[in-house]
C-alpha positions as CSV (number, residue, x, y, z in Angstrom):
1,M,-15.9,-179.2,-53.3
2,R,-14.1,-179.5,-49.9
3,Y,-11.8,-182.4,-51.1
4,N,-10.5,-180.5,-54.1
5,I,-9.4,-177.6,-51.8
6,V,-8.2,-180.1,-49.7
7,I,-6.1,-182.1,-52.1
8,A,-5.0,-178.5,-53.4
9,L,-3.7,-177.2,-50.1
10,V,-2.1,-180.6,-49.4
11,S,-0.3,-180.1,-52.7
12,L,0.7,-177.1,-52.1
13,L,2.2,-177.8,-48.7
14,T,4.3,-180.6,-50.5
15,V,5.7,-178.0,-52.9
16,V,6.4,-175.6,-50.6
17,G,7.9,-177.7,-47.5
18,C,10.3,-179.3,-49.9
19,R,11.1,-176.5,-51.7
20,E,11.2,-178.3,-54.7
21,L,12.1,-176.5,-58.1
22,K,9.4,-176.7,-60.9
23,N,11.4,-179.3,-62.7
24,T,11.7,-181.8,-60.4
25,N,13.5,-184.1,-62.5
26,E,16.9,-181.9,-63.1
27,S,19.8,-184.2,-63.7
28,K,23.3,-182.9,-64.8
29,T,26.1,-185.6,-65.7
30,L,28.9,-183.5,-66.6
31,S,31.7,-185.7,-69.0
32,A,35.1,-186.3,-67.4
33,P,36.5,-183.4,-70.1
34,I,33.8,-181.0,-69.0
35,A,34.2,-182.0,-65.0
36,S,38.0,-181.7,-65.6
37,T,37.5,-177.9,-66.9
38,L,35.3,-177.3,-64.3
39,V,37.2,-178.2,-61.7
40,A,40.6,-177.6,-62.9
41,N,41.4,-175.2,-60.5
42,E,39.2,-175.6,-57.2
43,E,40.4,-172.4,-56.2
44,Q,38.7,-170.5,-58.8
45,N,35.9,-172.8,-59.2
46,P,35.1,-174.3,-55.8
47,T,31.2,-175.5,-56.6
48,T,32.2,-178.0,-58.9
49,A,34.5,-179.5,-56.2
50,M,33.5,-181.7,-53.1
51,P,33.7,-179.0,-50.2
52,S,35.4,-179.7,-47.0
53,F,32.7,-179.6,-45.2
54,K,32.1,-180.9,-41.2
55,M,29.2,-183.2,-40.5
56,L,28.0,-184.9,-37.5
57,T,27.7,-189.1,-37.4
58,V,24.9,-190.5,-35.4
59,D,27.3,-191.0,-33.1
60,N,28.4,-187.9,-32.4
61,K,31.5,-187.7,-34.2
62,M,33.1,-185.0,-36.6
63,V,34.0,-186.5,-40.1
64,N,35.1,-183.9,-43.0
65,L,33.4,-184.7,-46.6
66,S,36.5,-184.2,-48.2
67,S,38.0,-186.8,-46.1
68,L,36.4,-189.5,-48.3
69,K,38.1,-188.4,-51.6
70,G,39.6,-191.8,-53.0
71,K,36.2,-193.2,-53.2
72,K,33.0,-191.8,-55.5
73,V,31.2,-190.1,-53.0
74,F,27.1,-190.1,-53.5
75,V,25.7,-186.8,-51.3
76,N,21.6,-186.8,-51.0
77,L,20.5,-183.8,-48.9
78,W,17.3,-184.7,-47.5
79,A,14.9,-184.4,-44.7
80,T,12.3,-186.3,-42.8
81,W,9.3,-183.9,-43.3
82,C,10.0,-184.0,-47.6
83,P,8.0,-186.5,-48.8
84,P,9.6,-187.0,-52.0
85,C,13.0,-187.4,-50.1
86,R,11.8,-190.4,-47.7
87,A,10.1,-191.9,-51.0
88,E,13.4,-192.0,-52.7
89,I,15.5,-193.5,-49.9
90,P,14.4,-197.3,-50.7
91,S,16.0,-197.2,-54.0
92,I,19.2,-195.3,-52.8
93,E,19.7,-197.9,-50.4
94,K,19.2,-200.7,-53.2
95,L,21.4,-198.9,-55.2
96,A,24.2,-199.3,-52.6
97,T,23.6,-202.6,-51.7
98,K,25.1,-202.9,-55.7
99,T,28.3,-201.5,-55.1
100,D,31.5,-202.1,-53.4
101,K,32.0,-200.1,-50.1
102,N,35.7,-199.8,-50.2
103,K,35.2,-197.9,-53.8
104,V,31.7,-196.1,-53.2
105,A,30.9,-193.5,-49.9
106,F,27.2,-192.9,-49.2
107,V,26.4,-190.1,-47.6
108,M,22.7,-189.1,-46.4
109,L,23.3,-185.8,-45.5
110,A,20.1,-184.5,-43.1
111,L,18.7,-181.3,-43.2
112,D,15.9,-181.6,-40.2
113,N,16.2,-178.8,-37.7
114,Q,17.1,-181.3,-35.1
115,F,19.4,-184.1,-35.9
116,E,17.2,-186.3,-33.5
117,K,14.7,-186.1,-35.9
118,A,16.7,-187.9,-38.8
119,I,17.9,-190.4,-36.2
120,S,14.8,-191.3,-35.2
121,Y,12.8,-191.7,-38.9
122,A,16.1,-193.5,-40.1
123,A,16.1,-196.2,-37.2
124,K,12.0,-196.5,-37.2
125,N,12.5,-197.2,-41.1
126,K,15.8,-199.6,-40.4
127,M,17.8,-197.0,-42.9
128,A,21.0,-198.7,-43.9
129,L,22.8,-195.9,-44.9
130,P,24.6,-193.8,-43.0
131,I,22.8,-190.6,-41.9
132,Y,25.0,-187.2,-41.3
133,Y,23.7,-183.8,-40.2
134,P,25.5,-180.1,-41.0
135,A,28.3,-179.3,-37.9
136,E,28.8,-176.4,-40.1
137,N,27.4,-173.9,-42.7
138,L,26.5,-175.6,-45.8
139,P,29.2,-174.9,-48.4
140,P,28.0,-173.1,-51.9
141,L,27.5,-176.2,-53.7
142,F,24.7,-177.6,-51.2
143,N,23.0,-174.4,-50.9
144,V,20.1,-175.7,-53.1
145,E,16.6,-174.5,-54.1
146,G,15.1,-177.7,-53.2
147,I,15.4,-181.2,-51.6
148,P,15.8,-183.9,-52.4
149,T,19.1,-183.0,-54.3
150,T,21.5,-185.8,-55.0
151,F,25.6,-184.9,-56.0
152,V,27.7,-187.7,-57.2
153,F,31.6,-187.0,-57.2
154,D,34.6,-189.0,-58.5
155,E,37.7,-190.4,-56.8
156,Q,39.4,-187.1,-57.1
157,G,36.6,-185.3,-55.9
158,K,35.3,-183.4,-58.7
159,L,31.2,-183.3,-59.3
160,I,30.2,-185.7,-61.9
161,H,26.8,-185.5,-61.3
162,Q,24.0,-183.5,-59.8
163,Q,20.1,-184.6,-59.7
164,V,17.2,-182.0,-58.2
165,G,14.2,-183.7,-57.4
166,S,13.6,-187.4,-56.3
167,V,14.1,-190.4,-58.7
168,D,14.7,-193.9,-59.2
169,Y,18.8,-194.3,-58.2
170,N,18.3,-198.7,-58.6
171,T,18.9,-198.6,-62.5
172,S,21.8,-199.1,-64.2
173,K,22.6,-195.7,-64.9
174,Y,23.7,-195.0,-61.2
175,V,25.3,-198.6,-60.8
176,N,27.4,-197.7,-64.0
177,M,28.2,-194.5,-62.7
178,L,29.3,-195.6,-59.5
179,T,30.8,-198.7,-60.1
180,K,33.0,-198.0,-63.6
């Protein structure tokens, strides 16, 4: 009986801690015509375009997300305290090895209360992907109900895919999305 209560509490804390949505495999891939229609005027619909958003690097340098336009950009919102976030990182790292760094940028945006926690976690787990930390309030697009959440933008900064919840990114679907 006590064992069942402990399992129930751990499960509840995991769901509440990561603020995951009920459907943890919600995926939206936008077709090119739909994506271009949605972002035809970024002024009118900023929630479907890559936001101008300042982030800090591990070297304490300021980078604007919009400066990565010209490449496909894979943005993953994660935190060290989120078990599903940690679970999907190895598949993101494998995906990154199958892409051209000159054509695809990976942004692992840490949402921990302190950037040092994410930096320490990345070092301890030998993460090869670059991690960033918000240098200002999150833009509306990144104000999500649960993490992990991933956004993929095309070279023009148009949102072409959004994934809520942890998935295996080391698949042909994501390789094709980033290399075609």
